[in-house]
N, C-alpha and C positions, 0 to 999 in steps of 0.2 A: 408621564401624564397620569394623574390620578383620576379614577372614575368611580362612580357610585356603584359598588358591587351589590348593594342591597336593591337597586332598581335596574334590572337589565335593559329596560327601555329608556333610560335617561339618554339625553342627546349626547352626553360625553361618552357613554359606553358604546352607543351605536356608532358614533364618529370614530372612536378608537378601534372598534372591532370590524369595521368594513374591510373586506379583503382586496381593496385597491388603494392606491396612494391618494391620500387627502391631505391638504395643507391649506392654511389660511395665511394671507400676507397683510401686513400693514400698508397704509397708503404709500409708504416709502419703499416698499418691496422687501421688507424684513419678515422672516417667518415668525408668526405669533402663535401658531398651533399646528401640530402634525399628528398623524395617527400612527398606530403600531406598524402598519405595513410600510410606511415611509421610513420610519426609524430602522426597520429591519433591512430594507433595500439599501439604505445609505450607510448602515453600520454605525449609526450614531445614537446617542442617548438624547433625550429631549433637551436637556440643559446644554448640550453641545451645539444644537441647531437654533434654538429659540433666540431671536434677536439678530441672527446673521442674515445678510441679504441672500435671497434665493440664488442669485447669480453665482455666489461663491461655491455653491454645492453642485452646480451643473458642470458636465463635461464640456469640452470644447465643441463637440458636435451638437450637444443640446443647446449651447448658447446661440447657435445659428438660428434656431427656431424660437428662441426666447426674445 
């Protein structure tokens, strides 16, 4: 994810730098945005996750609550 390093208060920078998992889904449940914390926890780059259904990235235990 690219963010505006010239404006530390831009929403993209704030979204990416928040120290908790953030992601946005399309109406069909596919990942359309994710922050650095989510990428780090999943061990994925943005292009590996964008467009994939969230369900594909969940563990079996997590799917019970999803």
